mmCIF file of the N, C-alpha and C atoms, coordinates in Angstrom:
data_MODEL
# 
_entry.id   MODEL 
# 
loop_
_atom_site.group_PDB 
_atom_site.id 
_atom_site.type_symbol 
_atom_site.label_atom_id 
_atom_site.label_alt_id 
_atom_site.label_comp_id 
_atom_site.label_asym_id 
_atom_site.label_entity_id 
_atom_site.label_seq_id 
_atom_site.pdbx_PDB_ins_code 
_atom_site.Cartn_x 
_atom_site.Cartn_y 
_atom_site.Cartn_z 
_atom_site.occupancy 
_atom_site.B_iso_or_equiv 
_atom_site.pdbx_formal_charge 
_atom_site.auth_seq_id 
_atom_site.auth_comp_id 
_atom_site.auth_asym_id 
_atom_site.auth_atom_id 
_atom_site.pdbx_PDB_model_num 
ATOM 1   N N  . MET A 1 1  ? 80.707  101.625 96.136  1.00 0.00 ? 1  MET A N  1 
ATOM 2   C CA . MET A 1 1  ? 82.282  102.009 96.592  1.00 0.00 ? 1  MET A CA 1 
ATOM 3   C C  . MET A 1 1  ? 82.973  100.683 97.033  1.00 0.00 ? 1  MET A C  1 
ATOM 4   N N  . GLU A 1 2  ? 83.994  100.552 96.553  1.00 0.00 ? 2  GLU A N  1 
ATOM 5   C CA . GLU A 1 2  ? 84.923  99.482  96.909  1.00 0.00 ? 2  GLU A CA 1 
ATOM 6   C C  . GLU A 1 2  ? 85.768  99.702  98.271  1.00 0.00 ? 2  GLU A C  1 
ATOM 7   N N  . MET A 1 3  ? 85.599  98.890  99.245  1.00 0.00 ? 3  MET A N  1 
ATOM 8   C CA . MET A 1 3  ? 86.252  99.105  100.550 1.00 0.00 ? 3  MET A CA 1 
ATOM 9   C C  . MET A 1 3  ? 87.284  97.914  100.491 1.00 0.00 ? 3  MET A C  1 
ATOM 10  N N  . ILE A 1 4  ? 88.312  98.116  101.271 1.00 0.00 ? 4  ILE A N  1 
ATOM 11  C CA . ILE A 1 4  ? 89.332  96.870  101.452 1.00 0.00 ? 4  ILE A CA 1 
ATOM 12  C C  . ILE A 1 4  ? 89.279  96.691  102.997 1.00 0.00 ? 4  ILE A C  1 
ATOM 13  N N  . ASP A 1 5  ? 89.474  95.639  103.388 1.00 0.00 ? 5  ASP A N  1 
ATOM 14  C CA . ASP A 1 5  ? 89.462  95.161  104.846 1.00 0.00 ? 5  ASP A CA 1 
ATOM 15  C C  . ASP A 1 5  ? 91.096  95.426  105.133 1.00 0.00 ? 5  ASP A C  1 
ATOM 16  N N  . ARG A 1 6  ? 91.199  96.113  106.383 1.00 0.00 ? 6  ARG A N  1 
ATOM 17  C CA . ARG A 1 6  ? 92.575  96.225  106.845 1.00 0.00 ? 6  ARG A CA 1 
ATOM 18  C C  . ARG A 1 6  ? 93.119  94.924  107.262 1.00 0.00 ? 6  ARG A C  1 
ATOM 19  N N  . GLY A 1 7  ? 92.485  94.083  107.471 1.00 0.00 ? 7  GLY A N  1 
ATOM 20  C CA . GLY A 1 7  ? 92.878  92.698  107.565 1.00 0.00 ? 7  GLY A CA 1 
ATOM 21  C C  . GLY A 1 7  ? 94.479  92.507  108.175 1.00 0.00 ? 7  GLY A C  1 
ATOM 22  N N  . PRO A 1 8  ? 94.822  91.218  108.101 1.00 0.00 ? 8  PRO A N  1 
ATOM 23  C CA . PRO A 1 8  ? 96.271  90.946  108.595 1.00 0.00 ? 8  PRO A CA 1 
ATOM 24  C C  . PRO A 1 8  ? 97.321  91.074  107.689 1.00 0.00 ? 8  PRO A C  1 
ATOM 25  N N  . ASP A 1 9  ? 96.875  91.780  106.399 1.00 0.00 ? 9  ASP A N  1 
ATOM 26  C CA . ASP A 1 9  ? 98.022  92.045  105.341 1.00 0.00 ? 9  ASP A CA 1 
ATOM 27  C C  . ASP A 1 9  ? 98.178  93.626  105.026 1.00 0.00 ? 9  ASP A C  1 
ATOM 28  N N  . PRO A 1 10 ? 98.830  94.264  105.783 1.00 0.00 ? 10 PRO A N  1 
ATOM 29  C CA . PRO A 1 10 ? 98.910  95.757  105.799 1.00 0.00 ? 10 PRO A CA 1 
ATOM 30  C C  . PRO A 1 10 ? 99.367  96.246  104.335 1.00 0.00 ? 10 PRO A C  1 
ATOM 31  N N  . ASP A 1 11 ? 100.244 95.313  103.689 1.00 0.00 ? 11 ASP A N  1 
ATOM 32  C CA . ASP A 1 11 ? 100.821 95.863  102.343 1.00 0.00 ? 11 ASP A CA 1 
ATOM 33  C C  . ASP A 1 11 ? 99.710  95.926  101.586 1.00 0.00 ? 11 ASP A C  1 
ATOM 34  N N  . GLU A 1 12 ? 98.898  94.968  101.421 1.00 0.00 ? 12 GLU A N  1 
ATOM 35  C CA . GLU A 1 12 ? 97.677  94.919  100.362 1.00 0.00 ? 12 GLU A CA 1 
ATOM 36  C C  . GLU A 1 12 ? 96.810  96.351  100.822 1.00 0.00 ? 12 GLU A C  1 
ATOM 37  N N  . TYR A 1 13 ? 96.674  96.794  101.768 1.00 0.00 ? 13 TYR A N  1 
ATOM 38  C CA . TYR A 1 13 ? 95.914  97.708  102.342 1.00 0.00 ? 13 TYR A CA 1 
ATOM 39  C C  . TYR A 1 13 ? 96.539  98.937  101.702 1.00 0.00 ? 13 TYR A C  1 
ATOM 40  N N  . VAL A 1 14 ? 97.794  99.093  102.112 1.00 0.00 ? 14 VAL A N  1 
ATOM 41  C CA . VAL A 1 14 ? 98.637  100.322 101.590 1.00 0.00 ? 14 VAL A CA 1 
ATOM 42  C C  . VAL A 1 14 ? 98.817  100.415 100.076 1.00 0.00 ? 14 VAL A C  1 
ATOM 43  N N  . THR A 1 15 ? 98.838  99.315  99.284  1.00 0.00 ? 15 THR A N  1 
ATOM 44  C CA . THR A 1 15 ? 98.657  99.376  98.001  1.00 0.00 ? 15 THR A CA 1 
ATOM 45  C C  . THR A 1 15 ? 97.338  99.878  97.539  1.00 0.00 ? 15 THR A C  1 
ATOM 46  N N  . TRP A 1 16 ? 96.246  99.593  98.245  1.00 0.00 ? 16 TRP A N  1 
ATOM 47  C CA . TRP A 1 16 ? 95.043  99.865  97.754  1.00 0.00 ? 16 TRP A CA 1 
ATOM 48  C C  . TRP A 1 16 ? 94.963  101.500 97.986  1.00 0.00 ? 16 TRP A C  1 
ATOM 49  N N  . VAL A 1 17 ? 95.501  102.202 99.070  1.00 0.00 ? 17 VAL A N  1 
ATOM 50  C CA . VAL A 1 17 ? 95.451  103.428 99.373  1.00 0.00 ? 17 VAL A CA 1 
ATOM 51  C C  . VAL A 1 17 ? 96.256  104.306 98.486  1.00 0.00 ? 17 VAL A C  1 
ATOM 52  N N  . ARG A 1 18 ? 97.435  103.568 97.981  1.00 0.00 ? 18 ARG A N  1 
ATOM 53  C CA . ARG A 1 18 ? 98.284  104.323 97.110  1.00 0.00 ? 18 ARG A CA 1 
ATOM 54  C C  . ARG A 1 18 ? 97.633  104.338 95.608  1.00 0.00 ? 18 ARG A C  1 
ATOM 55  N N  . GLU A 1 19 ? 96.858  103.329 95.257  1.00 0.00 ? 19 GLU A N  1 
ATOM 56  C CA . GLU A 1 19 ? 96.319  103.265 94.030  1.00 0.00 ? 19 GLU A CA 1 
ATOM 57  C C  . GLU A 1 19 ? 95.208  104.473 94.080  1.00 0.00 ? 19 GLU A C  1 
ATOM 58  N N  . ALA A 1 20 ? 94.582  104.722 95.043  1.00 0.00 ? 20 ALA A N  1 
ATOM 59  C CA . ALA A 1 20 ? 93.704  105.843 95.162  1.00 0.00 ? 20 ALA A CA 1 
ATOM 60  C C  . ALA A 1 20 ? 94.473  107.078 94.938  1.00 0.00 ? 20 ALA A C  1 
ATOM 61  N N  . ALA A 1 21 ? 95.478  107.117 95.650  1.00 0.00 ? 21 ALA A N  1 
ATOM 62  C CA . ALA A 1 21 ? 96.396  108.610 95.389  1.00 0.00 ? 21 ALA A CA 1 
ATOM 63  C C  . ALA A 1 21 ? 96.698  108.712 94.261  1.00 0.00 ? 21 ALA A C  1 
ATOM 64  N N  . ALA A 1 22 ? 97.154  107.667 93.557  1.00 0.00 ? 22 ALA A N  1 
ATOM 65  C CA . ALA A 1 22 ? 97.754  107.941 92.113  1.00 0.00 ? 22 ALA A CA 1 
ATOM 66  C C  . ALA A 1 22 ? 96.492  108.281 91.086  1.00 0.00 ? 22 ALA A C  1 
ATOM 67  N N  . ARG A 1 23 ? 95.368  107.853 91.405  1.00 0.00 ? 23 ARG A N  1 
ATOM 68  C CA . ARG A 1 23 ? 94.172  108.182 90.669  1.00 0.00 ? 23 ARG A CA 1 
ATOM 69  C C  . ARG A 1 23 ? 93.533  109.353 90.891  1.00 0.00 ? 23 ARG A C  1 
ATOM 70  N N  . ALA A 1 24 ? 93.903  109.922 91.905  1.00 0.00 ? 24 ALA A N  1 
ATOM 71  C CA . ALA A 1 24 ? 93.041  111.065 92.524  1.00 0.00 ? 24 ALA A CA 1 
ATOM 72  C C  . ALA A 1 24 ? 93.202  112.358 91.528  1.00 0.00 ? 24 ALA A C  1 
ATOM 73  N N  . LEU A 1 25 ? 94.188  112.516 90.844  1.00 0.00 ? 25 LEU A N  1 
ATOM 74  C CA . LEU A 1 25 ? 94.242  113.570 89.694  1.00 0.00 ? 25 LEU A CA 1 
ATOM 75  C C  . LEU A 1 25 ? 93.374  113.269 88.671  1.00 0.00 ? 25 LEU A C  1 
ATOM 76  N N  . ASP A 1 26 ? 93.185  111.907 88.331  1.00 0.00 ? 26 ASP A N  1 
ATOM 77  C CA . ASP A 1 26 ? 92.453  111.558 87.300  1.00 0.00 ? 26 ASP A CA 1 
ATOM 78  C C  . ASP A 1 26 ? 90.873  111.771 87.434  1.00 0.00 ? 26 ASP A C  1 
ATOM 79  N N  . THR A 1 27 ? 90.535  111.729 88.707  1.00 0.00 ? 27 THR A N  1 
ATOM 80  C CA . THR A 1 27 ? 88.962  111.988 89.081  1.00 0.00 ? 27 THR A CA 1 
ATOM 81  C C  . THR A 1 27 ? 88.619  113.530 89.456  1.00 0.00 ? 27 THR A C  1 
ATOM 82  N N  . HIS A 1 28 ? 89.778  114.068 90.091  1.00 0.00 ? 28 HIS A N  1 
ATOM 83  C CA . HIS A 1 28 ? 89.606  115.356 90.460  1.00 0.00 ? 28 HIS A CA 1 
ATOM 84  C C  . HIS A 1 28 ? 90.800  116.352 89.984  1.00 0.00 ? 28 HIS A C  1 
ATOM 85  N N  . PRO A 1 29 ? 90.696  116.635 88.783  1.00 0.00 ? 29 PRO A N  1 
ATOM 86  C CA . PRO A 1 29 ? 91.821  117.478 88.189  1.00 0.00 ? 29 PRO A CA 1 
ATOM 87  C C  . PRO A 1 29 ? 92.088  118.850 89.021  1.00 0.00 ? 29 PRO A C  1 
ATOM 88  N N  . GLY A 1 30 ? 93.112  119.214 88.846  1.00 0.00 ? 30 GLY A N  1 
ATOM 89  C CA . GLY A 1 30 ? 93.565  120.555 89.583  1.00 0.00 ? 30 GLY A CA 1 
ATOM 90  C C  . GLY A 1 30 ? 94.179  120.348 91.102  1.00 0.00 ? 30 GLY A C  1 
ATOM 91  N N  . PRO A 1 31 ? 93.828  121.577 91.642  1.00 0.00 ? 31 PRO A N  1 
ATOM 92  C CA . PRO A 1 31 ? 94.471  121.683 93.017  1.00 0.00 ? 31 PRO A CA 1 
ATOM 93  C C  . PRO A 1 31 ? 93.892  120.648 93.971  1.00 0.00 ? 31 PRO A C  1 
ATOM 94  N N  . VAL A 1 32 ? 92.502  120.326 93.821  1.00 0.00 ? 32 VAL A N  1 
ATOM 95  C CA . VAL A 1 32 ? 91.552  119.455 94.685  1.00 0.00 ? 32 VAL A CA 1 
ATOM 96  C C  . VAL A 1 32 ? 92.363  118.093 94.504  1.00 0.00 ? 32 VAL A C  1 
ATOM 97  N N  . GLY A 1 33 ? 92.484  117.581 93.272  1.00 0.00 ? 33 GLY A N  1 
ATOM 98  C CA . GLY A 1 33 ? 93.246  116.333 93.110  1.00 0.00 ? 33 GLY A CA 1 
ATOM 99  C C  . GLY A 1 33 ? 94.557  116.348 93.796  1.00 0.00 ? 33 GLY A C  1 
ATOM 100 N N  . GLU A 1 34 ? 95.179  117.487 93.697  1.00 0.00 ? 34 GLU A N  1 
ATOM 101 C CA . GLU A 1 34 ? 96.493  117.464 94.267  1.00 0.00 ? 34 GLU A CA 1 
ATOM 102 C C  . GLU A 1 34 ? 96.602  117.229 95.858  1.00 0.00 ? 34 GLU A C  1 
ATOM 103 N N  . VAL A 1 35 ? 95.675  117.822 96.404  1.00 0.00 ? 35 VAL A N  1 
ATOM 104 C CA . VAL A 1 35 ? 95.502  117.806 97.805  1.00 0.00 ? 35 VAL A CA 1 
ATOM 105 C C  . VAL A 1 35 ? 94.875  116.388 98.202  1.00 0.00 ? 35 VAL A C  1 
ATOM 106 N N  . LEU A 1 36 ? 94.136  115.791 97.484  1.00 0.00 ? 36 LEU A N  1 
ATOM 107 C CA . LEU A 1 36 ? 93.583  114.553 97.746  1.00 0.00 ? 36 LEU A CA 1 
ATOM 108 C C  . LEU A 1 36 ? 94.740  113.497 97.646  1.00 0.00 ? 36 LEU A C  1 
ATOM 109 N N  . ALA A 1 37 ? 95.614  113.610 96.624  1.00 0.00 ? 37 ALA A N  1 
ATOM 110 C CA . ALA A 1 37 ? 96.675  112.884 96.224  1.00 0.00 ? 37 ALA A CA 1 
ATOM 111 C C  . ALA A 1 37 ? 97.618  112.745 97.459  1.00 0.00 ? 37 ALA A C  1 
ATOM 112 N N  . ARG A 1 38 ? 98.068  114.205 97.925  1.00 0.00 ? 38 ARG A N  1 
ATOM 113 C CA . ARG A 1 38 ? 99.043  114.224 99.035  1.00 0.00 ? 38 ARG A CA 1 
ATOM 114 C C  . ARG A 1 38 ? 98.579  113.579 100.191 1.00 0.00 ? 38 ARG A C  1 
ATOM 115 N N  . GLU A 1 39 ? 97.237  114.008 100.556 1.00 0.00 ? 39 GLU A N  1 
ATOM 116 C CA . GLU A 1 39 ? 96.665  113.310 101.984 1.00 0.00 ? 39 GLU A CA 1 
ATOM 117 C C  . GLU A 1 39 ? 96.738  111.963 101.888 1.00 0.00 ? 39 GLU A C  1 
ATOM 118 N N  . LEU A 1 40 ? 96.180  111.197 100.810 1.00 0.00 ? 40 LEU A N  1 
ATOM 119 C CA . LEU A 1 40 ? 96.369  109.814 100.734 1.00 0.00 ? 40 LEU A CA 1 
ATOM 120 C C  . LEU A 1 40 ? 97.641  108.976 100.659 1.00 0.00 ? 40 LEU A C  1 
ATOM 121 N N  . ARG A 1 41 ? 98.690  109.830 99.999  1.00 0.00 ? 41 ARG A N  1 
ATOM 122 C CA . ARG A 1 41 ? 100.009 109.203 99.921  1.00 0.00 ? 41 ARG A CA 1 
ATOM 123 C C  . ARG A 1 41 ? 100.426 109.259 101.377 1.00 0.00 ? 41 ARG A C  1 
ATOM 124 N N  . ALA A 1 42 ? 100.298 110.430 101.996 1.00 0.00 ? 42 ALA A N  1 
ATOM 125 C CA . ALA A 1 42 ? 100.928 110.622 103.718 1.00 0.00 ? 42 ALA A CA 1 
ATOM 126 C C  . ALA A 1 42 ? 100.110 109.454 104.470 1.00 0.00 ? 42 ALA A C  1 
ATOM 127 N N  . TYR A 1 43 ? 98.852  109.378 104.156 1.00 0.00 ? 43 TYR A N  1 
ATOM 128 C CA . TYR A 1 43 ? 98.000  108.286 104.915 1.00 0.00 ? 43 TYR A CA 1 
ATOM 129 C C  . TYR A 1 43 ? 98.546  107.020 104.900 1.00 0.00 ? 43 TYR A C  1 
ATOM 130 N N  . ALA A 1 44 ? 98.988  106.685 103.629 1.00 0.00 ? 44 ALA A N  1 
ATOM 131 C CA . ALA A 1 44 ? 99.499  105.290 103.213 1.00 0.00 ? 44 ALA A CA 1 
ATOM 132 C C  . ALA A 1 44 ? 101.038 105.193 103.911 1.00 0.00 ? 44 ALA A C  1 
ATOM 133 N N  . GLN A 1 45 ? 101.723 106.108 103.774 1.00 0.00 ? 45 GLN A N  1 
ATOM 134 C CA . GLN A 1 45 ? 103.033 106.230 104.416 1.00 0.00 ? 45 GLN A CA 1 
ATOM 135 C C  . GLN A 1 45 ? 103.044 106.004 106.088 1.00 0.00 ? 45 GLN A C  1 
ATOM 136 N N  . PHE A 1 46 ? 101.972 106.626 106.599 1.00 0.00 ? 46 PHE A N  1 
ATOM 137 C CA . PHE A 1 46 ? 102.095 106.988 108.190 1.00 0.00 ? 46 PHE A CA 1 
ATOM 138 C C  . PHE A 1 46 ? 100.824 106.731 108.820 1.00 0.00 ? 46 PHE A C  1 
ATOM 139 N N  . GLY A 1 47 ? 99.802  107.298 108.276 1.00 0.00 ? 47 GLY A N  1 
ATOM 140 C CA . GLY A 1 47 ? 98.501  107.266 109.134 1.00 0.00 ? 47 GLY A CA 1 
ATOM 141 C C  . GLY A 1 47 ? 97.848  106.114 109.335 1.00 0.00 ? 47 GLY A C  1 
ATOM 142 N N  . TYR A 1 48 ? 98.000  105.260 108.125 1.00 0.00 ? 48 TYR A N  1 
ATOM 143 C CA . TYR A 1 48 ? 97.006  104.014 108.501 1.00 0.00 ? 48 TYR A CA 1 
ATOM 144 C C  . TYR A 1 48 ? 97.331  103.192 109.623 1.00 0.00 ? 48 TYR A C  1 
ATOM 145 N N  . ARG A 1 49 ? 98.672  103.453 110.327 1.00 0.00 ? 49 ARG A N  1 
ATOM 146 C CA . ARG A 1 49 ? 98.925  102.623 111.617 1.00 0.00 ? 49 ARG A CA 1 
ATOM 147 C C  . ARG A 1 49 ? 98.166  103.181 112.744 1.00 0.00 ? 49 ARG A C  1 
ATOM 148 N N  . PHE A 1 50 ? 97.775  104.066 112.668 1.00 0.00 ? 50 PHE A N  1 
ATOM 149 C CA . PHE A 1 50 ? 96.855  105.139 113.747 1.00 0.00 ? 50 PHE A CA 1 
ATOM 150 C C  . PHE A 1 50 ? 95.354  104.841 113.590 1.00 0.00 ? 50 PHE A C  1 
ATOM 151 N N  . GLY A 1 51 ? 94.908  105.002 114.712 1.00 0.00 ? 51 GLY A N  1 
ATOM 152 C CA . GLY A 1 51 ? 93.242  105.082 114.709 1.00 0.00 ? 51 GLY A CA 1 
ATOM 153 C C  . GLY A 1 51 ? 92.706  105.855 113.586 1.00 0.00 ? 51 GLY A C  1 
ATOM 154 N N  . THR A 1 52 ? 91.499  105.614 113.289 1.00 0.00 ? 52 THR A N  1 
ATOM 155 C CA . THR A 1 52 ? 90.995  106.560 112.170 1.00 0.00 ? 52 THR A CA 1 
ATOM 156 C C  . THR A 1 52 ? 89.431  106.546 112.394 1.00 0.00 ? 52 THR A C  1 
ATOM 157 N N  . ASP A 1 53 ? 88.792  107.440 111.975 1.00 0.00 ? 53 ASP A N  1 
ATOM 158 C CA . ASP A 1 53 ? 87.359  107.738 111.676 1.00 0.00 ? 53 ASP A CA 1 
ATOM 159 C C  . ASP A 1 53 ? 86.867  106.986 110.462 1.00 0.00 ? 53 ASP A C  1 
ATOM 160 N N  . GLY A 1 54 ? 87.623  106.599 109.595 1.00 0.00 ? 54 GLY A N  1 
ATOM 161 C CA . GLY A 1 54 ? 87.304  105.898 108.423 1.00 0.00 ? 54 GLY A CA 1 
ATOM 162 C C  . GLY A 1 54 ? 87.078  106.871 107.074 1.00 0.00 ? 54 GLY A C  1 
ATOM 163 N N  . LEU A 1 55 ? 87.468  108.202 107.395 1.00 0.00 ? 55 LEU A N  1 
ATOM 164 C CA . LEU A 1 55 ? 87.226  109.345 106.383 1.00 0.00 ? 55 LEU A CA 1 
ATOM 165 C C  . LEU A 1 55 ? 88.147  108.861 105.180 1.00 0.00 ? 55 LEU A C  1 
ATOM 166 N N  . LEU A 1 56 ? 89.589  108.589 105.328 1.00 0.00 ? 56 LEU A N  1 
ATOM 167 C CA . LEU A 1 56 ? 90.262  108.371 104.317 1.00 0.00 ? 56 LEU A CA 1 
ATOM 168 C C  . LEU A 1 56 ? 90.031  106.816 103.726 1.00 0.00 ? 56 LEU A C  1 
ATOM 169 N N  . ASP A 1 57 ? 89.483  106.042 104.468 1.00 0.00 ? 57 ASP A N  1 
ATOM 170 C CA . ASP A 1 57 ? 89.073  104.742 103.789 1.00 0.00 ? 57 ASP A CA 1 
ATOM 171 C C  . ASP A 1 57 ? 87.854  104.984 102.633 1.00 0.00 ? 57 ASP A C  1 
ATOM 172 N N  . ARG A 1 58 ? 86.956  105.751 103.125 1.00 0.00 ? 58 ARG A N  1 
ATOM 173 C CA . ARG A 1 58 ? 85.955  106.060 102.237 1.00 0.00 ? 58 ARG A CA 1 
ATOM 174 C C  . ARG A 1 58 ? 86.238  106.898 101.135 1.00 0.00 ? 58 ARG A C  1 
ATOM 175 N N  . LEU A 1 59 ? 87.262  107.969 101.411 1.00 0.00 ? 59 LEU A N  1 
ATOM 176 C CA . LEU A 1 59 ? 87.640  108.777 100.255 1.00 0.00 ? 59 LEU A CA 1 
ATOM 177 C C  . LEU A 1 59 ? 88.375  107.934 99.229  1.00 0.00 ? 59 LEU A C  1 
ATOM 178 N N  . ALA A 1 60 ? 89.333  106.955 99.555  1.00 0.00 ? 60 ALA A N  1 
ATOM 179 C CA . ALA A 1 60 ? 89.978  106.063 98.811  1.00 0.00 ? 60 ALA A CA 1 
ATOM 180 C C  . ALA A 1 60 ? 88.926  105.145 97.808  1.00 0.00 ? 60 ALA A C  1 
ATOM 181 N N  . GLY A 1 61 ? 88.004  104.686 98.505  1.00 0.00 ? 61 GLY A N  1 
ATOM 182 C CA . GLY A 1 61 ? 86.911  103.807 97.995  1.00 0.00 ? 61 GLY A CA 1 
ATOM 183 C C  . GLY A 1 61 ? 86.215  104.758 97.026  1.00 0.00 ? 61 GLY A C  1 
ATOM 184 N N  . ASP A 1 62 ? 85.942  105.924 97.415  1.00 0.00 ? 62 ASP A N  1 
ATOM 185 C CA . ASP A 1 62 ? 85.117  106.831 96.366  1.00 0.00 ? 62 ASP A CA 1 
ATOM 186 C C  . ASP A 1 62 ? 85.783  107.138 95.151  1.00 0.00 ? 62 ASP A C  1 
ATOM 187 N N  . ILE A 1 63 ? 87.089  107.455 95.358  1.00 0.00 ? 63 ILE A N  1 
ATOM 188 C CA . ILE A 1 63 ? 88.005  107.837 94.183  1.00 0.00 ? 63 ILE A CA 1 
ATOM 189 C C  . ILE A 1 63 ? 88.259  106.596 93.255  1.00 0.00 ? 63 ILE A C  1 
ATOM 190 N N  . LEU A 1 64 ? 88.470  105.271 93.969  1.00 0.00 ? 64 LEU A N  1 
ATOM 191 C CA . LEU A 1 64 ? 88.637  104.329 92.949  1.00 0.00 ? 64 LEU A CA 1 
ATOM 192 C C  . LEU A 1 64 ? 87.365  103.906 92.274  1.00 0.00 ? 64 LEU A C  1 
ATOM 193 N N  . ALA A 1 65 ? 86.205  104.257 92.615  1.00 0.00 ? 65 ALA A N  1 
ATOM 194 C CA . ALA A 1 65 ? 84.947  103.901 92.263  1.00 0.00 ? 65 ALA A CA 1 
ATOM 195 C C  . ALA A 1 65 ? 84.667  104.938 91.195  1.00 0.00 ? 65 ALA A C  1 
ATOM 196 N N  . ARG A 1 66 ? 85.189  106.092 91.042  1.00 0.00 ? 66 ARG A N  1 
ATOM 197 C CA . ARG A 1 66 ? 84.867  107.051 90.133  1.00 0.00 ? 66 ARG A CA 1 
ATOM 198 C C  . ARG A 1 66 ? 85.439  106.926 88.686  1.00 0.00 ? 66 ARG A C  1 
ATOM 199 N N  . PRO A 1 67 ? 84.812  107.249 87.700  1.00 0.00 ? 67 PRO A N  1 
ATOM 200 C CA . PRO A 1 67 ? 85.416  107.213 86.392  1.00 0.00 ? 67 PRO A CA 1 
ATOM 201 C C  . PRO A 1 67 ? 86.501  108.431 86.279  1.00 0.00 ? 67 PRO A C  1 
ATOM 202 N N  . ALA A 1 68 ? 87.484  108.311 85.489  1.00 0.00 ? 68 ALA A N  1 
ATOM 203 C CA . ALA A 1 68 ? 88.461  109.568 85.342  1.00 0.00 ? 68 ALA A CA 1 
ATOM 204 C C  . ALA A 1 68 ? 87.661  110.665 84.481  1.00 0.00 ? 68 ALA A C  1 
ATOM 205 N N  . VAL A 1 69 ? 88.018  111.888 84.803  1.00 0.00 ? 69 VAL A N  1 
ATOM 206 C CA . VAL A 1 69 ? 87.372  113.007 84.299  1.00 0.00 ? 69 VAL A CA 1 
ATOM 207 C C  . VAL A 1 69 ? 87.933  113.201 82.909  1.00 0.00 ? 69 VAL A C  1 
ATOM 208 N N  . ASP A 1 70 ? 87.245  113.515 81.807  1.00 0.00 ? 70 ASP A N  1 
ATOM 209 C CA . ASP A 1 70 ? 87.753  113.831 80.516  1.00 0.00 ? 70 ASP A CA 1 
ATOM 210 C C  . ASP A 1 70 ? 88.215  115.448 80.687  1.00 0.00 ? 70 ASP A C  1 
ATOM 211 N N  . THR A 1 71 ? 89.478  115.695 80.737  1.00 0.00 ? 71 THR A N  1 
ATOM 212 C CA . THR A 1 71 ? 89.862  117.147 81.086  1.00 0.00 ? 71 THR A CA 1 
ATOM 213 C C  . THR A 1 71 ? 89.675  117.778 79.803  1.00 0.00 ? 71 THR A C  1 
ATOM 214 N N  . ALA A 1 72 ? 89.752  117.260 78.440  1.00 0.00 ? 72 ALA A N  1 
ATOM 215 C CA . ALA A 1 72 ? 89.656  118.097 77.271  1.00 0.00 ? 72 ALA A CA 1 
ATOM 216 C C  . ALA A 1 72 ? 88.162  118.408 77.086  1.00 0.00 ? 72 ALA A C  1 
ATOM 217 N N  . ALA A 1 73 ? 87.079  117.446 77.596  1.00 0.00 ? 73 ALA A N  1 
ATOM 218 C CA . ALA A 1 73 ? 85.850  117.951 77.460  1.00 0.00 ? 73 ALA A CA 1 
ATOM 219 C C  . ALA A 1 73 ? 85.467  118.839 78.513  1.00 0.00 ? 73 ALA A C  1 
ATOM 220 N N  . SER A 1 74 ? 85.925  118.693 79.685  1.00 0.00 ? 74 SER A N  1 
ATOM 221 C CA . SER A 1 74 ? 85.730  119.841 80.609  1.00 0.00 ? 74 SER A CA 1 
ATOM 222 C C  . SER A 1 74 ? 86.307  121.235 80.251  1.00 0.00 ? 74 SER A C  1 
ATOM 223 N N  . ALA A 1 75 ? 87.535  121.168 79.735  1.00 0.00 ? 75 ALA A N  1 
ATOM 224 C CA . ALA A 1 75 ? 87.919  122.435 79.446  1.00 0.00 ? 75 ALA A CA 1 
ATOM 225 C C  . ALA A 1 75 ? 87.135  123.100 78.073  1.00 0.00 ? 75 ALA A C  1 
ATOM 226 N N  . SER A 1 76 ? 86.735  122.311 77.292  1.00 0.00 ? 76 SER A N  1 
ATOM 227 C CA . SER A 1 76 ? 85.770  122.735 76.234  1.00 0.00 ? 76 SER A CA 1 
ATOM 228 C C  . SER A 1 76 ? 84.663  123.371 76.689  1.00 0.00 ? 76 SER A C  1 
ATOM 229 N N  . ALA A 1 77 ? 83.925  122.685 77.574  1.00 0.00 ? 77 ALA A N  1 
ATOM 230 C CA . ALA A 1 77 ? 82.774  123.069 78.070  1.00 0.00 ? 77 ALA A CA 1 
ATOM 231 C C  . ALA A 1 77 ? 82.936  124.419 78.906  1.00 0.00 ? 77 ALA A C  1 
ATOM 232 N N  . ALA A 1 78 ? 84.018  124.510 79.739  1.00 0.00 ? 78 ALA A N  1 
ATOM 233 C CA . ALA A 1 78 ? 84.216  125.833 80.635  1.00 0.00 ? 78 ALA A CA 1 
ATOM 234 C C  . ALA A 1 78 ? 84.394  126.872 79.392  1.00 0.00 ? 78 ALA A C  1 
ATOM 235 N N  . ALA A 1 79 ? 85.067  126.544 78.242  1.00 0.00 ? 79 ALA A N  1 
ATOM 236 C CA . ALA A 1 79 ? 85.651  127.539 77.488  1.00 0.00 ? 79 ALA A CA 1 
ATOM 237 C C  . ALA A 1 79 ? 84.153  128.153 76.764  1.00 0.00 ? 79 ALA A C  1 
ATOM 238 N N  . THR A 1 80 ? 83.289  127.351 76.621  1.00 0.00 ? 80 THR A N  1 
ATOM 239 C CA . THR A 1 80 ? 81.937  127.685 75.856  1.00 0.00 ? 80 THR A CA 1 
ATOM 240 C C  . THR A 1 80 ? 80.857  128.274 76.643  1.00 0.00 ? 80 THR A C  1 
ATOM 241 N N  . ALA A 1 81 ? 81.150  127.976 77.889  1.00 0.00 ? 81 ALA A N  1 
ATOM 242 C CA . ALA A 1 81 ? 79.983  128.355 79.121  1.00 0.00 ? 81 ALA A CA 1 
ATOM 243 C C  . ALA A 1 81 ? 79.755  129.997 79.049  1.00 0.00 ? 81 ALA A C  1 
ATOM 244 N N  . VAL A 1 82 ? 78.610  130.279 79.380  1.00 0.00 ? 82 VAL A N  1 
ATOM 245 C CA . VAL A 1 82 ? 78.368  131.826 79.143  1.00 0.00 ? 82 VAL A CA 1 
ATOM 246 C C  . VAL A 1 82 ? 78.733  132.364 80.727  1.00 0.00 ? 82 VAL A C  1 
ATOM 247 N N  . PRO A 1 83 ? 79.546  133.333 80.704  1.00 0.00 ? 83 PRO A N  1 
ATOM 248 C CA . PRO A 1 83 ? 79.795  133.819 82.192  1.00 0.00 ? 83 PRO A CA 1 
ATOM 249 C C  . PRO A 1 83 ? 78.638  134.547 82.978  1.00 0.00 ? 83 PRO A C  1 
ATOM 250 N N  . ALA A 1 84 ? 78.504  134.336 84.018  1.00 0.00 ? 84 ALA A N  1 
ATOM 251 C CA . ALA A 1 84 ? 77.381  134.826 85.006  1.00 0.00 ? 84 ALA A CA 1 
ATOM 252 C C  . ALA A 1 84 ? 77.502  136.413 84.872  1.00 0.00 ? 84 ALA A C  1 
ATOM 253 N N  . ARG A 1 85 ? 76.509  136.997 85.129  1.00 0.00 ? 85 ARG A N  1 
ATOM 254 C CA . ARG A 1 85 ? 76.353  138.230 85.142  1.00 0.00 ? 85 ARG A CA 1 
ATOM 255 C C  . ARG A 1 85 ? 75.956  138.894 86.498  1.00 0.00 ? 85 ARG A C  1 
# 
C-alpha cells in the first residue's frame, strides 16, 4: 500500500487524497464507492488540517493500490449466479 508523507507540501498530500477519491468508484462500484469518494473529498478539502488516527490515510493508500473492478465481468457473474435457497 502506497502511503504519502504529509510533509511540508500539503498540496501534494491533498492531490494524493483527491486521486484516491476519484478512483474510489473504480475500485468499489456502487453506493460503497460513492460514500468512500465523498469522505475522501471532504477530507481533502477540510479534514487533513486536523488531527487524524490515520484511517483515511490508510483508506486512500488502499484504494490507490487496488486494481479497478471490471464491472461488466462482475455484472455477468452476478447474473449467472445461482440464488441461495
